[in-house]
C-alpha positions in Angstrom: 4.3 8.3 -25.2 5.4 6.6 -22.0 5.6 2.8 -21.7 3.0 1.2 -19.5 3.7 -1.8 -17.3 1.2 -3.9 -15.5 1.5 -4.6 -11.8 0.1 -7.9 -10.7 2.2 -8.6 -7.6 1.7 -8.9 -3.9 3.9 -5.8 -3.2 5.3 -2.8 -4.9 8.8 -4.2 -4.3 8.5 -6.2 -7.5 8.3 -2.9 -9.4 11.9 -2.2 -8.4 13.2 -5.3 -10.1 14.7 -2.3 -12.0 17.6 -2.5 -9.5 17.2 -5.0 -6.6 15.7 -2.9 -3.9 14.5 -3.4 -0.4 12.1 -1.0 1.2 11.6 0.9 4.4 8.2 2.6 4.9 7.3 6.0 6.3 3.6 6.5 6.6 1.1 9.2 7.7 -2.5 8.3 8.5 -5.7 10.2 8.5 -8.3 7.7 10.0 -12.0 8.2 10.3 -13.6 5.5 12.5 -17.2 4.3 12.7 -17.9 1.7 15.3 -20.8 -0.7 15.6 -21.6 -4.1 17.0 -18.1 -5.4 17.1 -17.4 -4.3 13.5 -15.2 -1.2 12.9 -15.0 0.6 9.6 -12.3 3.1 9.0 -11.5 5.4 6.1 -7.8 5.4 5.5 -5.8 8.0 3.6 -2.0 7.6 3.6 1.2 8.8 2.1 3.6 5.9 1.8 7.3 6.5 1.0 9.3 3.5 0.0 13.1 3.8 0.3 15.3 1.6 -1.8 18.8 0.3 -0.9 20.2 3.2 -2.9 18.2 5.7 -0.8 15.9 6.6 -3.7 12.3 7.1 -2.8 8.9 6.2 -4.3 5.9 8.2 -3.3 2.5 6.5 -3.1 -0.8 7.9 -2.0 -3.6 5.5 -1.2 -7.0 5.7 0.3 -9.9 3.3 0.9 -12.0 1.6 3.6 -10.8 -0.8 6.2 -13.3 -3.0 7.9 -12.4 -5.2 10.9 -13.8 -7.1 13.8 -12.4 -8.3 17.1 -11.1 -11.8 17.2 -11.3 -14.0 20.4 -8.0 -12.8 21.8 -8.6 -9.0 21.4 -6.7 -8.6 18.1 -8.5 -7.3 15.0 -9.0 -9.2 11.8 -10.2 -7.6 8.6 -9.9 -6.3 5.0 -8.8 -3.1 3.4 -10.0 -2.2 -0.1 -8.8 0.9 -1.9 -6.8 2.6 -4.7 -3.3 3.9 -4.9 -1.6 6.6 -7.0 2.1 6.4 -7.6 3.2 10.0 -7.8 6.9 9.9 -8.4 10.0 9.7 -6.3 13.6 10.7 -6.3 16.5 9.6 -8.6 15.5 7.2 -11.3 11.9 7.1 -9.9 11.3 10.9 -10.3 9.1 10.4 -13.3 7.4 7.2 -12.1 3.6 7.4 -12.2 0.9 4.7 -11.8 -2.5 3.7 -10.4 -3.5 0.5 -8.6 -6.5 -1.2 -7.0 -5.6 -2.7 -3.7 -7.0 -5.4 -1.4 -5.3 -6.5 1.8 -6.3 -8.9 4.5 -4.9 -8.4 8.0 -4.8 -9.8 11.5 -3.2 -7.7 14.3 -2.5 -10.7 16.6 1.1 -10.2 17.8 2.0 -13.9 17.5 0.1 -15.1 14.4 -0.8 -11.9 12.7 -0.4 -11.1 9.0 -0.8 -8.5 6.4 -1.4 -9.9 2.9 -1.7 -7.2 0.2 -2.4 -7.5 -3.5 -2.0 -4.5 -5.8 -3.1 -4.7 -9.5 -2.7 -1.8 -11.9 -0.3 0.0 -14.2 2.8 2.1 -13.9 4.8 4.1 -16.4 7.7 6.6 -16.6 6.8 10.0 -17.9 9.1 11.5 -20.5 
């Protein structure tokens, strides 16, 4: 049986305390938008590929709903709620698996914007 670890961090990067890693992200998006009175809801489905300093990759698929509204300066402010599935990777992450529940708050303002994400779940290495 594989060991199971709990993720309770603001980013997946903490998972890689296995070997001090920094990440670059490659993402593909499949948006579905519904617009209303200033509020925009969007279904998001994405493949995220995190690349460590040693060029190893971690594959994460996530999907959920993003809801935002325009702020006074034309930027959008909102929240994403969804789930992720860690589906493996390359090198030492080839047998990495996991599931998370994700919540992120964001603001697209180019000067004061932010993206605060919180992932909670579990990951393990298959044998």
